[in-house]
C-alpha positions in Angstrom: -49.9 43.2 98.5 -51.4 46.4 96.9 -51.5 47.2 93.2 -51.3 50.3 91.0 -53.6 49.7 87.9 -53.0 51.2 84.5 -55.1 51.1 81.3 -53.7 48.3 79.0 -52.4 50.7 76.5 -50.9 53.1 79.0 -47.2 53.4 78.8 -46.6 56.2 81.3 -46.4 54.5 84.7 -46.0 57.8 86.6 -49.8 58.5 86.2 -51.7 55.8 88.0 -55.2 54.9 86.8 -56.6 53.2 89.8 -55.2 51.8 93.1 -56.3 48.8 95.1 -55.3 47.5 98.5 -55.4 43.9 97.5 -56.0 41.8 94.3 -59.8 41.0 95.2 -60.5 44.7 95.0 -59.7 44.9 91.4 -63.0 43.0 90.6 -64.8 45.9 92.3 -63.4 48.5 89.8 -65.4 47.2 86.9 -62.3 47.6 84.5 -61.8 46.6 81.0 -58.4 45.8 79.8 -55.7 46.8 82.3 -52.2 46.0 83.6 -51.3 46.0 87.2 -48.1 46.4 89.1 -47.6 45.1 92.6 -46.3 47.6 95.1 -45.8 47.6 99.0 -48.5 48.8 101.4 -46.2 51.8 102.1 -46.0 52.8 98.3 -49.9 52.3 98.1 -50.5 54.4 101.2 -48.2 57.3 99.8 -50.4 57.5 96.7 -53.6 56.9 98.5 -52.9 59.6 101.1 -51.6 62.0 98.6 -48.2 62.3 100.5 -46.0 61.2 97.5 -46.1 61.3 93.6 -44.5 59.1 91.2 -41.5 60.5 89.4 -40.4 57.5 87.4 -40.7 53.8 86.9 -37.7 51.8 85.5 -39.6 48.6 84.9 -39.1 47.2 88.5 -38.8 50.2 90.9 -40.8 53.4 91.4 -39.1 56.6 92.4 -41.3 59.0 94.4 -41.1 62.6 95.5 -43.1 64.3 98.2 -46.4 65.5 96.9 -45.9 69.1 95.9 -47.7 71.4 98.2 -49.0 74.9 97.3 -47.0 78.0 98.4 -49.4 80.2 100.5 -47.7 83.3 99.2 -44.5 84.1 97.3 -41.5 84.1 99.7 -43.3 82.6 102.5 -41.8 79.5 104.3 -45.3 78.0 104.9 -46.8 75.4 102.6 -50.1 73.8 102.6 -52.6 71.7 100.9 -55.6 73.9 101.5 -55.1 77.5 102.4 -58.7 77.9 103.6 -62.2 76.1 103.8 -63.1 77.3 100.4 -60.1 75.5 98.8 -60.9 72.4 100.8 -64.6 72.5 99.7 -63.5 72.9 96.0 -61.6 69.7 96.5 -64.3 67.8 98.3 -66.8 68.9 95.5 -64.4 67.0 93.1 -64.5 64.0 95.2 -68.3 64.2 95.8 -68.7 64.5 92.1 -66.6 61.3 91.4 -68.7 59.5 94.1 -71.9 60.6 92.3 -70.6 59.5 89.0 -70.3 55.9 90.4 -73.5 56.0 92.4 -75.6 57.3 89.6 -75.0 54.2 87.4 -77.9 51.8 88.2 -75.7 48.7 87.7 -73.3 49.9 90.5 -76.0 49.3 93.1 -74.7 45.7 93.4 -71.1 46.7 93.6 -69.7 45.7 97.1 -68.2 49.4 97.4 -71.7 51.1 96.8 -72.8 51.5 100.5 -69.2 52.5 101.6 -68.9 55.2 98.8 -72.5 56.3 99.7 -71.5 56.7 103.4 -68.4 58.6 102.4 -70.2 61.0 100.1 -72.7 61.6 102.8 -69.9 62.3 105.2 -68.3 64.8 102.8 -71.5 66.6 102.4 -72.1 67.1 106.0 -68.5 67.6 107.1 -68.0 71.0 108.9 -65.0 72.4 107.6 -64.9 75.1 110.2 -63.7 72.5 112.6 -60.3 72.4 110.9 -57.3 74.7 111.4 -56.0 76.5 108.1 -53.9 76.4 106.3 -53.9 72.6 106.3 -50.5 71.1 106.0 -51.7 67.7 104.9 -53.9 66.3 102.3 -57.7 65.6 102.9 -56.9 61.8 102.7 -54.1 62.0 105.0 -56.4 64.0 107.5 -58.9 61.2 107.2 -56.5 58.5 108.0 -54.9 60.4 110.9 -58.4 60.9 112.4 -59.6 57.3 111.6 -62.3 58.4 109.2 -63.2 55.8 106.6 -62.3 57.4 103.1 -61.6 56.8 99.5 -59.1 58.3 97.3 -60.7 59.1 94.0 -58.3 56.6 92.5 -60.2 53.8 94.4 -63.6 54.8 93.3 -64.8 52.6 90.3 
């Protein structure tokens, strides 16, 4: 059983604050006051892999839509997540920055996720983006899942 995590005062349930695969992972997030909503593994993976976004929540059921992709050029039938390696690098820089935000806090060294996030950040920094074919038709996270690469969505990083 997975969970979407929201700040305690957050009423809008279409913008998830954090995601966890199971209840024990909540402790690793170092959260203050929060609320959680149990979701299926499929729903969790849709958000984790950036394949769907939440459109609405009626108090018991989420409604999703396919994650909006970028149109390569006006009028073209092709859609992508990353048009070229530069766009992918821009995104990876955001993820690396989020990893650094976590890793640079001295008290996080004892967090069970510390070594996994360190390894993921190192992987991102050394990844050869020229090995991919562009435009990419999937998110970075979906690419990692499809290629058995251990990864974190930024919503999983404390």
